[in-house]
N, C-alpha and C positions, 0 to 999 in steps of 0.2 A: 174334924175327924183326924185322928192320928193312928198310924199303924206302928206298933212297937214290936220289933223283932228281937229274938234271942236264940242262943244255941250254937252260934258259929264258933269256930276255933281251929286249932291245929290238930290234925289226925294223921296217922300213918296210913299208907295204902292198905286197903282191905278192911279198914276200920269203919265205924259208924258214927253218925251224928244225928241229932234230932233238932230241927229248927221249929220255932214257934213264933206265931205272930198274933197279936191281939189288936182288934180294931176298937178304938175308944172314941167316944163322942156321939153325936146324934146321927144315927143312920136309920132311916125308916125301913129300908129294905136293902138286902144284899142279894145280888144275882149269883155271884160266884167269888171265890177266893182262890188265890194261886201263888205260885212261886216262879220267878224269873231269875236268871243269873247273867252276869257279865264277867267274862274272863279278860285278863289283860290283853289289849289289842284286838278284842273281838266285840261284836255287837251283842246287845242284850238279847237273850233268847228265852223262850218259854221252857220251863222245866216240867211243871205239873200244874194242873188247873182242875178245879172241881166246882160244879154248880150245886146250889143248895138242894137241888132235887136229887143229887147223888151221882150224876154223870161225871166222870173224871177223864182226863186226857193227860198223857205223858209224852215227853219227847222220846224219840227212839233210843237216844243215848242213855236214858235212865230207866227204861222199862225193865221190870223184873228186879230192880235194885232199890228204887225209891217208892215210897208210898205216901200219898197225901190223905189227910183226914181233916174234917171240919167239925167243930163244936158250934152248932148253930145257936145255942143258948148263950154262950159266952162270946160269940163272934170271934172265934179263934180258928186258926188254920195251922196245922202241923205238917212237917215234911220229915219223914223218917228216911234217912239215907244210909244204905248199907253197901258193903263192898265198894267203898270209895276208891277212886283212882286219881292219878295225878291230873287227869283231864277234868275232874270235877272242881278243881281249884277255881274259885271265882267269888265275886260278891253276889250274894243272894238277896233278892228283893221280894218282899211280900206285895201282893197286888189284890185290890178289892174292886170289884165292878158293881156299882149301884146305879139306879136310874139316873142317867144324865151325868154320871161322875165316874172317874177312875182315880183310885187312890194308890199311892206308892209308899212303901216304907223307906227308911233311910239306908237300908242295906246292912247285912251282916256278913262278915268275911269268913269264908271256908278255905282253909289252906291244907291241902293233902300233900304231905311231904314225908320222906323217910329221913 
């Protein structure tokens, strides 16, 4: 199983980016997909998470600005990020939770800078 992320880059404060992640390979069942991030000098933290049943969870720092969505047919997860701030600068990692397994992507860098 591989998680392939895309969509990171450089954006000015107040701008938007959309991250995408595709899970490829043999996965019989996925419980949930989500996004984590790790800023320089900080620990990895959960950004947004969604179960295939539709329940989602966001960190307080991104509520109202970020939106997570899942395409269950394509095993894809997206993260729409709006009103980006300098504090959103980090490497963003895709996460997939399956029975007995946790998968991570290689990370995509988001740099918010003026």
